[in-house]
C-alpha positions in Angstrom: 39.0 -234.4 30.6 39.4 -235.5 34.2 42.6 -235.7 36.3 44.7 -233.0 34.8 47.4 -231.4 36.8 49.9 -228.5 36.5 52.0 -228.9 39.7 53.7 -231.8 41.4 55.2 -231.5 44.9 57.9 -233.9 46.0 60.0 -234.2 49.2 63.1 -235.4 47.2 64.9 -235.3 43.9 65.3 -237.0 41.5 61.5 -237.5 41.3 60.4 -240.9 39.9 57.2 -240.0 38.3 54.2 -242.3 38.8 52.6 -243.7 35.7 50.6 -240.9 33.9 49.0 -240.3 30.5 49.0 -237.6 27.9 46.1 -236.9 25.5 46.3 -234.7 22.4 43.8 -234.2 19.6 44.3 -232.8 16.1 41.7 -231.7 13.6 41.4 -229.5 10.6 44.6 -231.0 9.1 43.6 -233.5 6.4 46.5 -235.8 5.3 49.6 -237.4 6.7 51.5 -235.5 9.4 54.4 -235.9 11.8 54.0 -234.9 15.4 56.3 -234.4 18.4 55.5 -234.1 22.0 58.3 -232.9 24.3 58.5 -232.3 28.0 61.5 -229.9 28.6 62.9 -227.9 31.5 62.0 -224.3 30.7 65.4 -222.9 32.0 67.8 -225.4 30.3 65.6 -226.6 27.4 66.7 -230.2 28.4 64.1 -232.5 26.9 63.1 -235.2 29.4 60.4 -236.8 27.4 60.6 -236.9 23.6 57.7 -238.6 21.8 57.2 -238.5 18.1 55.4 -240.3 15.3 52.9 -239.9 12.5 49.2 -239.8 12.1 46.8 -239.4 9.2 43.4 -237.7 8.9 41.1 -238.7 6.1 38.8 -235.7 6.0 38.6 -232.2 7.6 35.9 -233.4 9.9 38.0 -236.3 11.4 39.9 -236.0 14.6 43.2 -237.8 15.4 43.2 -238.6 19.1 46.6 -239.4 20.4 47.1 -241.0 23.9 50.5 -241.7 25.4 51.1 -243.7 28.6 54.3 -242.6 30.3 56.1 -244.6 33.0 59.5 -244.6 34.6 60.4 -241.0 33.9 62.8 -239.2 36.2 62.6 -235.5 36.9 66.2 -234.5 38.0 65.5 -231.2 39.7 62.9 -228.6 40.9 61.7 -226.2 38.3 59.3 -225.2 35.6 58.8 -227.6 32.7 56.9 -227.2 29.4 55.0 -229.9 27.6 54.8 -228.9 24.0 52.9 -230.4 21.1 54.1 -230.0 17.5 52.5 -230.9 14.2 54.8 -230.9 11.1 57.4 -228.8 13.1 54.9 -226.1 14.1 54.0 -225.7 17.8 50.3 -226.3 18.3 50.1 -225.9 22.0 51.9 -226.1 25.3 51.3 -226.5 29.0 53.3 -225.6 32.0 54.2 -228.1 34.7 55.7 -226.9 38.0 57.7 -229.4 40.0 58.7 -228.2 43.4 60.4 -229.4 46.6 58.2 -229.4 49.7 59.3 -229.5 53.3 56.1 -231.3 54.5 56.0 -234.8 52.9 52.5 -235.2 54.2 51.2 -232.6 51.8 49.3 -233.5 48.6 51.8 -234.5 45.9 49.7 -233.5 42.8 47.8 -230.3 42.5 44.8 -231.2 40.2 43.0 -228.8 37.9 39.7 -230.6 37.7 
């Protein structure tokens, strides 16, 4: 996967996020399932991005690939955020996202991991 990031720098808040996408894959879970994907502030637990839905996997060898295009989201303040992926109410994985205020607006805004 190309273009992943774990930190965003911004000169002002609230931060209007540019369009971005989230990818998640599920396997080894045959049948119908509910999922939830939440981006929340790690200090306040305020959920900024709630996504939920259903998927179905026909066999143990199949993979449910889920892609979400996100646009227009506002980040209200600096801090650490957690993107968490749940299947049937059980957390499957999470990823930290640090959003910080920078003094030099000419600095790179997104710190990439690839």
